[in-house]
C-alpha angles and dihedrals in degrees: 000000000000133000122329118248115246120237118191112204116201115209135355100253131123098293096043092046091053093046096047091046094055103030119112110240089194089067101029137047103219122203118181120202116190140137089233128046097215144062118236120209093222100192088070096054092096090055090050091051092057094040102248092116128033115238092232091060092063099048129078124192110239091231090059091052088067114357091194098066109129100227144356118204118193103217147077132272113236096184144357123225112189 
């Protein structure tokens, strides 16, 4: 079959969370680069602020989204050279 293509995902927001969750790790080598290691379901932030929802119930660690991602790097991208 050959080597898997590498996809570098920047951030852990809505789009990256959806991609990482559905991407095939058999076909792709996925590397996530983000300053935070979790996804936050932002529409529930107001509920967390008033105490009706606990903050931990609206976050999901990126490694739990797809436990087969190849690497997570805690950091920021300062440039992209394609």
